[in-house]
C-alpha atoms as one frame of an Amber mdcrd trajectory, in Angstrom:
protein
  95.061  61.752 180.287  93.604  62.009 176.748  95.511  60.096 174.162  95.816
  61.841 170.761  95.029  59.515 167.916  96.450  60.020 164.409  92.954  61.006
 163.211  92.523  63.834 165.788  96.039  65.102 165.110  95.374  65.250 161.372
  92.053  67.133 161.839  93.636  69.914 163.927  94.888  72.784 161.673  98.478
  73.791 161.957  99.422  77.316 163.147 100.368  78.269 159.573  96.964  77.122
 158.288  95.138  79.024 161.042  97.086  82.203 160.211  96.325  81.811 156.527
  92.608  81.321 157.290  92.481  84.476 159.439  94.293  86.415 156.717  91.762
  85.245 154.130  88.864  86.289 156.367  90.343  89.776 156.873  90.953  90.137
 153.147  87.304  89.331 152.455  86.183  91.815 155.107  88.364  94.503 153.538
  86.784  93.805 150.171  83.300  94.592 151.479  84.422  97.358 153.853  83.706
 100.236 151.393  80.188  98.913 150.861  79.587  98.867 154.611  80.323 102.594
 154.709  77.864 103.131 151.852  75.184 100.920 153.405  73.463 103.737 155.423
  73.189 105.867 152.278  71.845 102.939 150.277  69.270 102.208 152.981  68.177
 105.853 153.117  67.790 106.063 149.340  65.955 102.754 149.258  63.538 103.708
 152.032  62.853 107.317 151.010  63.105 107.088 147.197  62.721 103.630 145.719
  60.193 102.182 148.139  57.747 105.107 147.632  58.336 104.765 143.892  57.393
 101.091 144.002  54.290 101.916 146.053  53.327 104.653 143.584  53.520 102.224
 140.683  51.400  99.746 142.660  48.748 102.340 143.577  48.471 103.464 139.962
  46.614 100.222 139.209  43.972 100.744 141.912  41.004 103.003 142.570  41.292
 104.328 146.130  40.524 107.538 148.037  43.201 107.212 150.775  40.693 106.176
 153.453  41.865 103.107 155.419  38.265 101.921 155.730  37.757 101.810 151.958
  39.190  98.886 149.977  41.543  99.316 147.029  39.753  98.335 143.836  42.069
  96.998 141.082  41.352  98.688 137.739  44.378  97.731 135.628  45.456 100.450
 133.186  42.181 102.357 133.480  43.775 105.148 135.541  46.445 105.729 132.888
  43.873 105.899 130.083  41.644 108.303 132.011  44.535 110.578 132.952  45.788
 110.751 129.372  42.267 111.549 128.141  41.812 114.564 130.442  41.774 117.877
 128.524  43.582 119.688 131.343  46.583 117.380 130.883  47.311 118.992 127.537
  47.091 122.470 129.084  49.339 121.422 131.976  51.905 119.956 129.577  51.907
 123.131 127.475  52.332 125.320 130.565  55.154 123.096 131.841  57.032 123.700
 128.592  56.330 127.448 128.835  57.619 127.536 132.417  60.854 125.802 131.398
  61.404 128.131 128.436  60.517 131.198 130.490  62.929 130.288 133.296  65.911
 129.646 131.023  66.860 133.361 130.812  66.835 133.558 134.629  68.708 130.292
 135.179  71.214 130.529 132.321  71.278 133.833 130.435  71.235 136.514 133.146
  73.333 134.681 135.781  75.931 133.721 133.174  76.196 137.352 132.035  76.451
 138.565 135.646  79.109 135.984 136.470  81.198 137.008 133.443  80.821 140.733
 134.152  81.708 140.463 137.845  84.440 137.817 137.470  87.186 140.404 137.883
  85.793 142.007 141.036  87.760 141.100 144.173  88.146 142.114 147.792  85.320
 142.619 150.321  82.982 143.897 147.606  82.987 140.436 146.026  81.323 138.865
 149.063  78.833 141.726 149.413  77.374 141.569 145.922  77.276 137.753 146.002
  75.343 137.867 149.265  72.902 140.435 147.840  72.270 138.361 144.716  71.955
 135.099 146.667  69.632 136.517 149.371  66.314 135.666 147.578  67.298 131.969
 147.531  67.258 131.899 151.331  63.627 133.013 151.532  60.906 130.402 151.887
  58.784 130.126 148.712  55.542 130.710 150.636  56.975 133.886 152.172  58.098
 135.025 148.715  54.569 134.411 147.403  52.955 136.424 150.193  55.372 139.341
 149.747  54.842 139.480 146.002  51.087 139.197 146.414  51.267 142.379 148.503
  53.633 144.116 146.054  51.371 143.330 143.073  48.024 143.905 144.798  45.767
 145.567 142.206  44.707 148.511 144.421  46.968 148.578 147.490  50.234 147.066
 146.295  53.565 148.817 146.012  53.536 148.708 142.196  50.114 150.373 142.080
  50.794 153.088 144.659  54.324 153.884 143.442  53.931 153.557 139.660  50.426
 152.988 138.351  48.533 155.512 140.465  50.977 158.462 139.997  51.076 157.841
 136.235  47.322 157.387 135.978  47.625 153.829 134.724  44.668 151.441 135.118
  44.634 148.782 137.796  45.830 145.321 136.833  44.959 142.107 138.651  48.271
 140.431 137.917  47.385 136.987 139.271  43.852 136.835 137.810  44.677 137.865
 134.276  44.807 134.855 131.957  47.544 136.486 129.854  49.755 138.068 132.540
  49.534 135.490 135.337  51.950 132.942 133.870  54.674 135.487 132.933  54.388
 137.023 136.406  54.850 133.606 138.052  57.873 132.996 135.814  59.379 136.392
 136.684  58.964 135.881 140.443  60.428 132.370 140.281  63.299 133.628 138.135
  64.011 136.410 140.623  64.474 133.804 143.335  66.454 131.469 141.068  68.901
 134.082 139.821  71.186 133.987 142.887  71.535 130.206 142.899  72.398 130.092
 139.200  74.808 133.000 139.601  76.792 131.105 142.245  76.874 127.990 140.055
  78.350 129.941 137.147  80.741 131.807 139.429  82.026 128.478 140.708  82.401
 127.262 137.126  84.436 130.343 136.223  86.619 129.915 139.306  87.507 126.383
 138.153  88.879 127.603 134.823  92.705 127.676 135.084  94.044 131.232 134.900
  96.872 130.019 132.669  94.435 129.856 129.735  93.273 133.453 130.021  96.777
 134.730 130.737  98.158 132.914 127.693  95.365 134.352 125.546  96.166 137.890
 126.745  99.854 137.386 125.983  98.869 136.333 122.463  96.957 139.614 122.069
  93.385 138.365 122.531  90.754 140.886 123.583  88.425 140.345 126.541  85.587
 139.410 124.192  87.794 136.861 122.413  88.860 135.373 125.753  85.221 135.096
 126.798  84.078 133.699 123.469  86.862 131.200 122.776  88.157 130.304 126.261
  85.618 130.868 129.023  82.359 129.924 127.319  83.624 126.627 125.845  84.982
 125.563 129.230  81.656 126.545 130.828  79.625 124.246 128.581  79.300 121.521
 131.288  77.947 124.113 133.748  75.615 125.617 131.157  74.323 122.171 130.212
  73.778 121.312 133.872  71.659 124.416 134.472  69.661 123.834 131.289  68.845
 120.283 132.389  67.947 121.446 135.891  65.585 124.061 134.473  63.892 121.680
 132.048  63.408 118.941 134.648  62.632 121.060 137.719  61.183 124.285 136.308
  57.567 123.261 136.911  58.489 122.083 140.419  60.149 125.420 141.224  57.002
 127.370 140.328  54.661 125.013 142.192  54.667 126.892 145.565  53.848 130.181
 143.847  51.103 128.616 141.746  49.623 126.927 144.808  49.603 130.093 146.917
  48.914 132.825 144.351  46.758 131.415 141.538  45.702 127.836 142.414  46.292
 126.971 138.763  43.939 129.674 137.469  42.519 131.645 135.965  40.994 128.951
 133.739  44.062 126.707 134.128  46.317 129.454 132.747  49.050 128.769 135.332
  48.627 125.070 136.065  51.380 122.570 135.270  52.080 118.862 135.559  53.135
 119.018 139.208  50.140 121.070 140.257  47.654 118.831 138.469  49.283 115.801
 140.097  48.876 117.481 143.495  45.227 118.233 142.717  44.499 114.601 141.941
  46.078 113.370 145.158  45.286 116.021 147.784  42.240 117.869 146.498  40.249
 115.151 144.734  41.788 112.353 146.861  41.989 110.191 143.768  45.225 108.406
 144.586  44.923 106.166 141.523  44.924 109.087 139.094  47.642 110.859 141.069
  49.881 107.779 141.061  49.278 107.108 137.374  50.135 110.717 136.525  53.257
 110.512 138.697  54.430 107.366 136.916  53.849 108.967 133.509  55.735 112.119
 134.551  58.570 110.039 135.984  58.921 108.080 132.750  58.750 111.190 130.574
  61.251 113.215 132.590  63.488 110.152 132.877  63.684 109.884 129.087  64.438
 113.609 128.826  67.160 113.313 131.471  68.745 110.327 129.712  68.860 112.136
 126.363  70.177 115.318 127.989  72.994 113.495 129.779  74.049 111.846 126.536
  74.080 115.235 124.794  76.174 116.736 127.609  78.769 113.981 127.291  78.921
 114.534 123.549  79.045 118.315 123.271  80.602 119.529 126.530  84.220 120.655
 126.531  86.311 119.668 129.550  89.715 120.839 130.733  91.869 117.764 130.194
């Protein structure tokens, strides 16, 4: 029979100490429990967003053509200097600004007006007109490009046979005209964007408490005064959100149409920053230039996003 010595008895924890230790362990587990639920999301973002970003920054300092058999040649900041010196970069930057400005009426102006006009419509008709307006968003961009290429065909398209030919108007090559091609791309992209923006503004209007509008009507305010002094101020966060989305993603939204319909032409009239980046990487196979351009675009759009978020926080009006 083992004989317990005073030393072994003192080293054994008491039941109260064991309970306290287990309680401490469970308290620590509960502290990190929320982060365990977020861990899969963090891993996904790290693998699919930040790791490619780190690799892009690394590749921007090398000359490489994506072939595994060819070595990566370190060139320092040479890729950045060469990309910034390209004349087509200035054209792409100008067109990116034009795309953003051209899409603003389709992403902010028209959908906001439609949402305000149709705010009072209820019943089954409400779902019907929302579905009709939202339908273009569900179409794949490549399919949209093919359909519009047929509609605007210079000699066999629907616009020519239904309008130009009966009226005796001359043929127009919409996607090969250096003046018309960019506005046409903007109009087609805006047509597809209108439904998405309309739903965003409709949701913003639905979140405005009805007590405000009802109180304004009791005080004798007209519908225009309610819209001007109640609805629009409370919609400023939604309006700011759509403006930022258009500025940051406008050139990305038009990319599928540019790639399918114009390939950046004629004479770079429809190119933009995203398309020129794609050309560097997947047409010229110059991954160094493509990565350097991507890093520059990321930094530039990041600064714009930071400034825009600060402006939203300063000028937006919230229901508090």
